[in-house]
C-alpha positions in Angstrom: -17.2 7.2 5.0 -19.1 3.9 5.4 -19.1 0.9 3.1 -21.9 0.4 0.5 -25.1 -1.1 1.9 -25.0 -4.0 -0.6 -22.0 -5.4 1.3 -24.2 -5.8 4.4 -26.9 -7.5 2.3 -24.3 -10.0 1.1 -23.0 -10.8 4.6 -23.1 -14.6 5.2 -23.1 -15.6 1.5 -20.3 -17.4 -0.3 -18.2 -16.6 -3.4 -15.8 -18.9 -5.2 -13.4 -16.9 -7.3 -10.3 -18.5 -9.0 -10.9 -21.5 -6.7 -10.5 -19.3 -3.6 -13.6 -19.5 -1.3 -14.7 -16.2 0.2 -17.2 -16.0 3.0 -18.6 -12.6 2.3 -17.7 -9.9 3.0 -14.0 -9.9 2.4 -12.7 -8.5 5.7 -9.9 -8.0 8.2 -10.4 -7.8 11.9 -8.3 -6.5 14.8 -5.2 -6.0 12.6 -2.5 -3.4 13.5 -1.6 -0.9 10.8 1.2 1.6 10.5 1.4 4.6 8.1 4.2 6.9 7.1 3.9 9.7 4.5 7.1 11.3 3.1 7.3 14.3 0.7 8.8 13.5 -2.7 9.5 15.1 -6.0 6.1 15.0 -7.8 7.5 15.4 -11.3 9.8 12.4 -10.9 7.0 10.4 -9.3 4.8 11.0 -12.4 7.4 9.1 -14.5 6.8 6.0 -12.5 3.1 5.9 -13.4 2.0 4.5 -16.7 -0.8 6.0 -18.9 -2.1 9.5 -18.7 -5.0 9.3 -16.2 -3.2 9.0 -12.8 -1.4 12.1 -11.5 0.6 12.6 -8.3 -1.3 14.5 -5.7 0.5 17.7 -4.9 0.6 19.4 -1.6 2.1 22.8 -2.5 5.0 21.8 -4.7 5.6 18.2 -3.3 4.2 14.8 -4.0 3.7 12.2 -1.3 5.1 8.7 -0.8 2.8 6.6 1.3 4.1 3.6 3.2 1.4 1.5 4.9 2.0 -1.9 6.5 -0.8 -4.0 7.9 -0.4 -7.1 9.9 -3.6 -8.9 8.9 -4.3 -11.2 11.9 -7.8 -12.3 10.9 -9.0 -12.4 7.3 -10.9 -14.6 4.9 -7.6 -16.1 3.7 -5.6 -16.3 6.9 -2.8 -14.3 8.4 -0.3 -12.3 6.4 1.6 -9.0 6.3 1.0 -6.5 3.5 3.7 -3.9 2.9 2.3 -1.2 0.6 4.6 1.3 -1.2 2.5 3.9 -3.0 2.3 7.4 -4.4 -0.7 9.6 -3.4 -2.6 10.4 -6.6 -5.6 11.7 -8.4 -7.5 10.2 -11.3 -8.6 12.3 -14.3 -7.8 13.6 -17.7 -5.5 16.2 -16.3 -3.6 17.0 -13.0 -5.8 18.2 -10.2 -5.3 21.5 -8.3 -2.8 21.5 -5.4 -4.1 20.6 -2.0 -7.8 20.4 -2.8 -7.8 16.7 -3.6 -6.7 15.9 -0.1 -9.8 17.7 1.2 -12.3 16.7 -1.4 -11.4 13.2 -2.5 -14.4 12.1 -4.5 -14.4 14.7 -7.2 -10.7 14.2 -7.9 -10.6 10.4 -7.6 -8.1 10.8 -4.8 -6.3 7.6 -3.8 -2.9 6.0 -4.1 -0.9 4.5 -7.0 0.5 1.3 -5.7 4.1 0.9 -6.8 4.9 -2.3 -4.9 3.0 -4.6 -2.6 4.9 -7.5 -1.1 2.9 -9.9 1.1 3.6 -12.9 3.3 1.5 -15.7 1.6 0.9 -17.2 -1.8 -2.9 -17.1 -1.5 -2.7 -13.4 -0.9 -0.8 -13.0 -4.1 -3.2 -15.2 -6.0 -6.3 -13.3 -4.8 -5.0 -9.8 -4.7 -3.3 -9.8 -8.1 -5.6 -12.2 -9.9 -8.9 -10.5 -8.8 -8.1 -6.9 -8.0 -4.9 -6.4 -10.1 -2.8 -5.5 -7.1 1.0 -5.8 -7.7 1.4 -8.4 -5.0 4.3 -10.9 -4.7 5.6 -13.0 -1.8 8.5 -11.6 0.2 10.3 -11.8 3.5 8.4 -9.5 5.9 8.1 -8.7 9.6 6.0 -6.5 11.8 7.4 -5.4 15.2 5.4 -3.5 17.8 7.7 -2.3 20.5 7.1 -0.1 23.5 8.4 3.0 21.7 8.3 2.2 18.0 6.4 0.2 15.4 8.4 -1.1 12.4 8.4 -3.4 9.4 11.1 -4.7 7.1 10.9 -6.0 3.6 13.5 -8.3 2.0 13.4 -9.9 -1.4 15.5 -12.5 -3.1 17.9 -12.5 -0.2 18.4 -8.7 -0.4 17.3 -5.9 1.9 14.7 -3.8 0.2 13.1 -1.4 2.7 12.5 -0.7 6.4 10.0 1.7 7.9 9.9 2.7 11.5 7.6 5.2 13.3 7.4 6.4 16.9 4.6 4.7 18.7 1.9 7.3 19.6 1.3 7.7 23.4 -2.4 7.1 22.8 -4.7 6.0 19.9 -7.7 8.2 20.7 -9.1 9.4 17.3 -12.0 7.4 15.9 -11.4 6.7 12.2 -13.9 5.5 9.6 -12.7 6.0 6.0 -12.4 4.6 2.6 -9.1 4.3 0.7 -8.8 3.9 -3.1 -6.0 1.9 -4.7 -5.0 2.2 -8.3 -2.8 -0.5 -9.8 -1.7 -1.7 -13.3 -2.2 -5.3 -14.4 -2.8 -7.0 -17.8 -2.3 -3.6 -19.5 -5.2 -2.1 -17.6 -5.7 0.4 -14.8 -7.5 -1.2 -11.9 -9.3 0.6 -9.1 -10.4 -1.0 -5.8 -11.6 0.4 -2.5 -11.2 -0.7 1.1 -13.1 0.7 4.1 -11.4 1.0 7.5 -12.5 1.6 11.1 -10.4 1.9 14.2 -8.9 4.2 16.7 -5.9 6.2 15.4 -2.9 7.8 17.0 -0.9 10.1 14.8 1.9 12.6 14.6 1.9 15.5 12.0 5.1 17.2 10.8 7.2 16.4 13.8 10.9 15.8 13.5 12.0 12.3 14.4 8.5 10.8 14.3 9.5 8.2 11.7 12.2 7.1 9.3 12.6 5.2 6.1 15.6 3.1 4.9 15.9 1.9 1.3 18.1 -1.1 0.5 20.1 -2.1 -2.6 17.5 -4.4 -4.2 16.9 -3.3 -7.8 13.2 -2.9 -7.2 14.0 0.1 -4.9 16.1 2.0 -7.4 13.2 4.0 -8.9 12.3 5.2 -5.4 15.8 6.4 -4.8 15.3 8.9 -7.7 12.3 10.5 -6.0 14.3 12.7 -3.6 12.4 11.3 -0.6 12.7 13.7 2.3 14.1 12.2 5.5 11.4 13.5 7.8 7.8 12.3 7.4 4.9 14.6 6.9 2.6 12.2 8.9 2.9 9.0 10.8 0.0 7.0 12.3 -0.8 3.8 14.0 -4.0 1.8 14.4 -3.6 -1.0 17.0 -6.8 -2.8 15.9 -8.0 -1.9 12.4 -11.1 -3.4 11.0 -11.7 -3.3 7.3 -13.9 -4.5 4.4 -12.7 -4.8 0.8 -15.4 -3.6 -1.6 -16.8 -6.3 -3.8 -16.9 -3.8 -6.7 -13.8 -2.7 -8.7 -13.3 -0.8 -12.0 -10.7 -1.2 -14.8 -9.8 0.7 -17.9 -7.4 0.1 -20.7 -4.1 1.9 -20.0 -3.6 4.1 -23.0 -0.1 5.1 -24.2 1.0 7.5 -26.9 2.6 4.6 -28.8 2.3 0.9 -28.7 4.1 -0.4 -25.6 7.2 -2.4 -26.5 7.1 -4.6 -23.4 4.1 -6.9 -22.8 2.7 -6.1 -19.4 2.4 -8.8 -16.7 -0.7 -10.9 -17.2 -2.6 -13.9 -15.9 0.4 -16.1 -16.4 1.7 -14.6 -13.1 -1.2 -16.1 -11.1 -2.8 -18.9 -13.0 -0.5 -21.6 -11.5 -0.4 -20.2 -8.0 -1.9 -22.2 -5.2 -3.4 -21.2 -1.9 -0.5 -21.6 0.4 -0.5 -19.8 3.7 3.1 -20.5 4.6 5.4 -17.5 5.2 8.9 -17.1 4.0 11.6 -16.7 6.6 11.7 -13.3 8.4 14.0 -10.7 6.9 17.6 -10.4 8.2 17.7 -7.7 10.9 19.0 -4.2 9.9 20.8 -2.6 12.8 21.1 1.0 13.9 24.4 1.4 12.1 22.6 1.0 8.7 20.3 4.0 9.5 23.2 6.1 10.6 25.3 5.3 7.5 22.4 5.8 5.1 21.5 9.3 6.3 17.8 8.6 6.1 15.1 8.1 3.4 16.1 7.5 -0.1 19.8 6.9 0.5 
């Protein structure tokens, strides 16, 4: 799945959005990315998603929690880590059939509902949330590529939130060229954006011990602990050098509810006073092996 031709036509031009200069297209280059997909309770996942248009994608009787962490080494707005916590989903007036949306993404609006999206820098928050409605916020993050594993940890407000670790594939041989759709909520609207990725992928499918997920005690993680996350991932993957382009087109709709929401959703006040800082917060406090053993695995 290639990116739209209009993006190539705009290459070399400039845009100035919310005082952030973008030399088009909005890109990332040679950036390592890890992915881990865990089965979850789809019915409980649905309760985390506002409105009535986004539905958890179901493989047989399970939903999917998608953890993807990208160490953006070369982008229009500098270096930063992005730690995405999302639920695989479809978009439509009613839930889609099981399994089919994973094979035929377009007709079912297949993508991921982004539950949380911590990043390293202020400018990434300002651009990602203010323009595309992504639920970005600055947090303590790391990205560690070892000989046998690839991992990333997320701390917030001095508390441990989440750590993901996957076994590093022996080789990254599979050419990948695909688009990924993100759905987010911001300003009381449903926002849809698309990113296109290329790179060589190594992956492991349904193999015991291929990855693990550890949830901390930060209140932001509590809704995830109710999802009955299975300890063994369905899929893990690693791209040592991902190259991506963020589409210059996005869509948004009003988020309709059965009754008038009682809580005012987060709005532009969250980004209007942000600057363009590229400084990172301190790295998270290391979580040792004892924490994994004591927790018993994902969702504990």
